[in-house]
C-alpha positions in Angstrom: 19.5 32.4 8.2 18.3 35.9 8.9 14.8 34.6 9.9 16.5 32.1 12.2 18.5 34.8 13.9 15.3 37.0 14.3 13.4 34.1 15.9 16.3 33.3 18.3 16.6 36.9 19.4 12.8 37.3 19.8 12.6 34.2 22.1 15.6 35.4 24.1 14.1 38.8 24.6 10.8 37.2 25.7 12.7 35.0 28.3 14.5 38.1 29.6 11.1 39.9 30.0 9.7 37.0 32.0 12.8 36.9 34.3 12.5 40.6 34.8 8.8 40.3 35.7 9.8 37.9 38.6 11.6 40.8 40.3 9.4 43.8 39.2 6.2 45.2 40.7 3.0 43.6 39.4 0.6 46.2 40.9 0.9 49.5 42.7 -1.4 51.7 44.6 -0.9 55.2 46.0 -2.9 57.4 48.4 -2.2 61.1 48.9 -3.7 63.0 51.7 -2.0 64.6 54.7 0.5 61.8 54.1 1.7 59.8 51.1 1.3 56.1 51.0 2.6 54.0 48.1 2.4 50.2 47.9 4.2 48.0 45.3 2.9 44.5 45.0 5.6 42.0 44.0 5.1 38.2 43.5 6.2 37.4 47.1 5.8 40.5 49.1 4.2 44.0 49.5 6.6 47.0 49.8 5.1 50.0 51.5 6.6 53.5 51.3 4.9 56.1 53.5 5.8 59.6 54.7 4.3 58.7 58.1 6.8 55.9 58.5 9.8 57.5 56.8 11.2 54.3 55.4 10.2 51.4 53.2 8.7 48.3 54.8 8.0 44.9 53.3 5.6 42.2 54.3 4.9 38.7 52.9 1.4 37.8 51.7 1.0 35.2 54.4 1.7 37.9 57.0 -0.5 40.4 55.2 -3.6 38.1 55.2 -3.2 37.6 59.0 -3.2 41.3 59.8 -6.1 42.5 61.9 -8.6 44.7 60.0 -8.9 48.4 60.6 -12.5 48.0 61.6 -13.0 45.2 64.1 -15.3 42.5 62.7 -14.8 43.5 59.1 -14.6 40.7 56.5 -11.0 40.1 55.5 -11.5 37.3 53.0 -10.3 39.7 50.3 -6.8 39.5 51.9 -6.8 35.7 51.5 -7.9 36.1 47.9 -5.2 38.6 47.3 -2.6 36.2 48.7 -3.9 33.3 46.6 -3.9 35.4 43.4 -0.2 36.3 43.8 0.8 32.8 44.8 -1.0 31.4 41.7 0.6 34.0 39.5 4.0 33.1 40.9 3.5 29.4 40.0 2.2 30.3 36.5 5.2 32.6 35.9 7.6 29.7 36.8 5.8 27.6 34.3 6.2 30.4 31.7 9.9 30.4 32.3 10.1 26.7 31.7 8.1 26.9 28.4 10.2 29.8 27.3 13.4 27.9 27.8 12.1 24.9 26.0 11.0 27.1 23.1 14.5 28.7 23.0 16.1 25.2 23.0 13.9 24.1 20.0 14.4 27.3 18.0 18.2 27.5 18.7 18.6 23.8 17.9 16.8 24.2 14.6 18.7 27.3 13.5 22.1 25.8 14.5 21.6 22.1 13.3 18.6 22.3 10.9 16.8 19.5 12.7 13.1 19.5 11.8 12.1 17.8 15.1 13.6 20.7 17.0 11.7 23.1 14.8 8.4 21.6 15.9 9.5 21.7 19.5 10.4 25.4 19.2 7.2 26.4 17.5 5.0 24.3 19.8 6.4 25.7 23.0 6.6 29.2 21.5 2.9 29.1 21.0 2.3 27.6 24.4 4.4 30.4 25.9 2.3 33.0 24.1 -1.0 31.4 25.3 0.3 31.0 28.9 1.5 34.6 29.0 -1.8 36.0 27.9 -3.6 33.7 30.3 -1.4 35.0 33.2 -2.1 38.6 32.3 -5.8 38.0 32.1 -6.0 35.9 35.2 -4.1 38.5 37.2 -6.2 41.4 35.9 -9.6 39.7 36.5 -8.7 38.4 39.9 -7.4 41.8 41.1 -10.4 43.6 39.6 -12.8 41.3 41.5 -10.9 41.8 44.8 -10.8 45.6 44.4 -14.5 45.7 43.5 -15.5 44.1 46.7 -17.2 46.4 49.2 -15.2 44.9 52.1 -12.0 45.9 50.5 -12.8 49.6 50.2 -14.5 49.6 53.6 -11.3 48.2 55.1 -9.3 50.9 53.4 -11.5 54.0 53.9 -14.0 53.0 56.5 -17.5 51.5 56.5 -19.1 54.9 55.6 -16.8 55.4 52.6 -17.3 52.8 49.8 -15.8 53.6 46.4 -16.0 51.8 43.0 -12.6 50.4 42.3 -11.1 48.2 39.7 -7.9 47.0 38.1 -7.3 50.6 36.9 -8.7 53.0 39.6 -8.6 56.7 40.4 -10.4 58.3 43.3 -10.5 62.1 43.9 -12.1 63.6 47.0 -11.7 66.8 49.0 -9.8 64.7 51.7 -7.6 62.5 49.5 -6.7 61.2 46.1 -6.0 57.5 45.4 -4.9 55.7 42.3 -3.9 52.1 41.4 -3.0 50.1 38.4 -0.8 47.3 37.0 3.0 47.5 37.5 5.8 47.1 35.1 5.9 43.3 35.5 2.3 42.9 34.1 3.2 44.6 30.9 6.5 42.6 30.6 4.5 39.3 30.7 2.3 40.5 27.8 5.4 41.6 25.8 7.0 38.2 26.5 4.0 36.5 25.0 4.1 38.7 21.9 7.8 38.2 21.3 7.3 34.4 21.7 4.5 34.5 19.1 6.7 36.5 16.7 9.5 33.9 17.1 7.1 31.0 16.3 5.7 32.7 13.3 9.2 33.5 11.9 10.2 29.9 12.4 7.1 28.6 10.7 7.9 30.8 7.7 11.4 29.4 7.3 11.7 26.6 4.7 11.7 23.1 6.1 14.9 21.2 5.6 14.2 18.3 3.4 15.5 14.8 4.2 18.7 14.1 2.4 18.2 11.2 0.0 20.6 8.3 -0.4 23.6 9.3 -2.5 23.3 8.0 -6.1 19.7 6.7 -5.6 18.2 5.8 -8.9 14.4 6.3 -9.3 13.1 4.7 -12.5 10.1 6.2 -14.2 8.4 5.3 -17.4 7.3 7.4 -20.4 4.0 6.9 -22.2 5.9 4.8 -24.8 7.1 2.5 -22.0 10.6 3.8 -22.4 12.4 3.7 -19.1 14.0 7.0 -17.9 16.6 6.9 -15.2 16.3 9.8 -12.7 19.4 10.4 -10.6 19.9 12.5 -7.4 23.3 14.0 -7.3 25.0 16.0 -4.6 27.1 18.9 -6.1 29.2 21.5 -4.4 28.8 25.2 -5.2 32.2 26.5 -6.5 31.5 29.9 -5.0 30.3 29.3 -1.4 31.0 25.6 -1.0 27.3 24.7 -0.2 26.3 21.2 -1.2 23.1 21.0 -3.2 21.0 18.0 -4.1 20.1 18.1 -7.8 17.6 15.8 -9.5 18.1 15.0 -13.2 18.0 12.5 -16.0 20.9 10.2 -16.8 23.3 11.4 -19.5 22.1 15.0 -19.3 23.5 18.3 -18.0 21.5 20.6 -15.7 22.1 24.1 -14.4 20.8 25.1 -10.9 21.0 28.3 -8.8 22.7 28.0 -5.4 20.2 29.1 -2.8 23.0 30.5 -0.6 24.9 32.8 -3.0 22.8 32.6 -6.2 25.7 31.3 -8.3 25.0 29.1 -11.3 26.1 25.5 -10.6 26.5 23.0 -13.5 25.7 19.3 -12.8 26.5 16.5 -15.2 24.5 13.3 -14.7 26.3 10.0 -15.8 24.8 7.3 -17.9 
């Protein structure tokens, strides 16, 4: 039961992380010179906070990619790539929410009703959620790194004569300005969501599988070496301490003692002739 609770809590925490990532910044960049410029990149928009403007402004990625470049004639294909990256990340995140919910349904159903089919559903979608979360984090990091590494990107920011090496994690220090960029809170949340989903799946896998309940009073005949028939009986007995029902297998006309798996009390079972 404790493992089941841990698995449910883990998958719920992972789902909360994914939902938080939808509304948090995925990437941020800041430039400090005579003015301060800070950009937060969300899934659907870019929010700019600048001391030159004095207030925050937001712009969608469709509007952003249609903005004219600082240098006329400069290549702005990187802006289209940036828009495509965030659009794809948004769709992938929606898929991650769906797989997380399905994993939660499976794990919660197995813990509550002990249905083995739901156990398989929870584990399967939990592993899919982990793989998808890591894929999203890697896809976003690689795509952003390739865009920031393009010469056209830095030329558009700092001018044709000032080209800098930039990547997913970047830091530029000059006499005129300092600039830094890196992943936002949402990117880390996606990774944590994948890890918690994997933990939930592992915990569920380590829980004992609920065996199929046999037919009451089913007799299974077996034979000894001397061809003497032995009648084996399955009997459902109730623990006098906790009330849990236990299936016990034994030989007819014998008495057997078993330990209750719930409260560890000795339970005596008498098998009839």
